[in-house]
Each structure stands twice: as structure tokens, then as C-alpha cells.
C-alpha positions in Angstrom: 73.5 -22.3 74.0 72.7 -23.6 70.6 73.8 -27.0 71.9 71.4 -26.9 74.9 68.6 -25.8 72.6 69.2 -28.7 70.3 69.2 -31.1 73.3 65.7 -30.0 74.3 64.3 -29.4 70.8 65.2 -32.8 69.4 63.4 -34.9 72.0 60.4 -32.5 72.1 60.2 -32.7 68.3 60.5 -36.6 68.5 57.7 -36.7 71.1 55.4 -34.6 68.9 56.1 -36.7 65.9 55.6 -39.9 67.9 52.2 -38.7 69.3 51.1 -37.8 65.8 52.1 -41.2 64.4 50.5 -42.9 67.4 47.3 -41.0 66.8 47.2 -41.9 63.1 47.8 -45.6 63.8 45.2 -45.6 66.6 42.6 -44.1 64.2 43.4 -46.6 61.4 44.1 -49.9 63.1 41.6 -50.4 65.9 38.7 -50.6 63.6 39.4 -54.3 63.3 39.5 -55.0 67.0 36.1 -53.5 67.9 34.5 -55.4 65.0 35.9 -58.6 66.5 34.6 -57.7 69.9 31.3 -56.6 68.4 31.0 -59.9 66.5 31.6 -61.9 69.8 29.0 -59.8 71.6 26.5 -60.3 68.8 27.2 -64.1 68.9 26.7 -64.2 72.6 23.5 -62.2 72.3 22.2 -64.5 69.6 22.9 -67.6 71.7 21.2 -66.0 74.7 18.1 -65.2 72.6 18.1 -68.7 71.3 18.3 -70.1 74.8 15.4 -67.9 76.0 13.3 -69.1 73.0 14.1 -72.7 73.9 13.0 -72.1 77.6 9.8 -70.5 76.5 9.1 -73.3 74.0 9.9 -75.9 76.7 7.5 -74.5 79.2 4.7 -74.0 76.6 5.0 -77.6 75.5 5.1 -78.7 79.2 1.9 -76.8 79.9 0.2 -78.3 76.8 1.2 -81.8 77.9 0.0 -81.3 81.5 -3.3 -80.0 80.0 -3.6 -83.1 77.9 -2.8 -85.3 80.9 -5.5 -83.6 82.9 -8.0 -84.1 80.1 -7.0 -87.8 79.8 -7.4 -88.3 83.5 -10.9 -86.6 83.3 -11.8 -88.9 80.4 -10.7 -92.0 82.4 -12.8 -90.8 85.4 -15.8 -90.2 83.1 -15.3 -93.7 81.5 -15.2 -95.4 85.0 -18.3 -93.5 86.2 -20.1 -94.5 83.0 -19.0 -98.1 83.4 -20.2 -98.0 87.0 -23.6 -96.7 86.0 -24.0 -99.2 83.1 -22.4 -102.3 84.6 -23.3 -102.3 88.3 -25.9 -105.0 89.0 -27.8 -103.1 91.7 -28.1 -99.6 93.1 -26.0 -100.3 96.2 -23.0 -101.4 94.2 -23.4 -98.5 91.8 -23.5 -96.0 94.7 -20.3 -97.6 96.2 -18.5 -97.4 92.9 -19.5 -93.8 92.3 -18.6 -92.9 95.9 -15.1 -94.4 95.5 -14.6 -92.5 92.3 -15.7 -89.2 93.9 -13.4 -89.9 96.8 -10.5 -90.1 94.4 -11.3 -86.9 92.6 -12.0 -84.9 95.7 -8.7 -85.4 97.3 -8.9 -85.1 101.1 -6.4 -82.7 102.6 -3.4 -84.6 103.8 -2.3 -84.7 107.4 0.5 -82.4 108.1 3.4 -83.5 110.2 3.3 -81.8 113.6 6.6 -80.3 114.7 8.1 -81.8 117.9 6.8 -80.3 121.1 10.2 -80.2 122.7 12.4 -77.7 121.0 15.6 -78.9 122.7 18.4 -79.6 120.2 19.4 -83.3 119.8 22.2 -84.5 122.2 25.4 -85.9 120.9 25.7 -88.3 123.9 23.5 -90.9 125.5 21.6 -89.9 128.6 22.4 -91.6 131.8 20.8 -92.1 135.2 21.7 -89.6 137.9 24.1 -91.9 139.9 25.5 -93.9 137.1 29.1 -93.2 135.9 29.4 -91.3 132.6 31.4 -92.5 129.6 34.4 -90.4 130.6 34.5 -92.0 134.1 37.5 -94.3 134.5 35.4 -97.1 135.8 32.8 -96.9 133.0 32.1 -100.3 131.4 34.2 -102.2 133.9 32.6 -104.9 135.9 33.2 -104.9 139.6 
């Protein structure tokens, strides 16, 4: 009986000691692993924030450049209109020049393409006349 008690007691005691040692190791060692993971997470977050800042900066500078381009275009239009007023020899020429400048600035609406009236899908074969042989006919393309 002592022998069977020892057979059960020894593995149970070894299991309890193993769990206690595992618990102590788990409490002491993994502090390095999460800090590595946390460092990687912080690095990824920093790169993402940097990317977001670059995107915002890019679109802000694009908006500024488009605004400058619009102002430059307006200045060119004003310069051309002023030149037309000062340099045109007669009133008729001046009016034509100013009208052409106004036509450029007031862009006429573009014509839209109209969709096809026939909604039939395209065919993958050539149409034929009613009594003509088709391409799969054995006499197709042969001269009589």
C-alpha cells in the first residue's frame, strides 16, 4: 500500500513543483517579449502617423499650387483683356478680342456622348444575307 501511495504521490508532487516553477518563469521571463512586441507596435504606429502627415502635407501643397495656378490664369486673362483694350485699333476689333476671351473663360458645356439606341450586345460573327451559306457550311468560300 505504501508502494502504491508513493507511485501516485511522487508524480503529483512533481506536477505541483513543475506548475510552480513554470508560473515563476512565466512571471519573470515574458517581460522582455511584450516590450519587443510593444516596440514594434509603437514603430508601426509612428510610421503610420508619419505617413498620414505626409498625405495631409501633400494635399495641402497641391491645393496651394492649384490656387496659385488659378490666380496666374486669371492674371493672364486680365493681361490679355487689358492688352485688347489698349492695343486694338478700332472698337470692332476690341469687341471681337474681348468676346473671344470671354468665350474661353465661360466654358460652354460639352456635348455628351449619347448611348447607342440599340441595346443589343455585339455579335461575335459577321451577319449574312438570309439565303447565303454561313461560315460553318461546307460550301462556304468555295467557288462553283
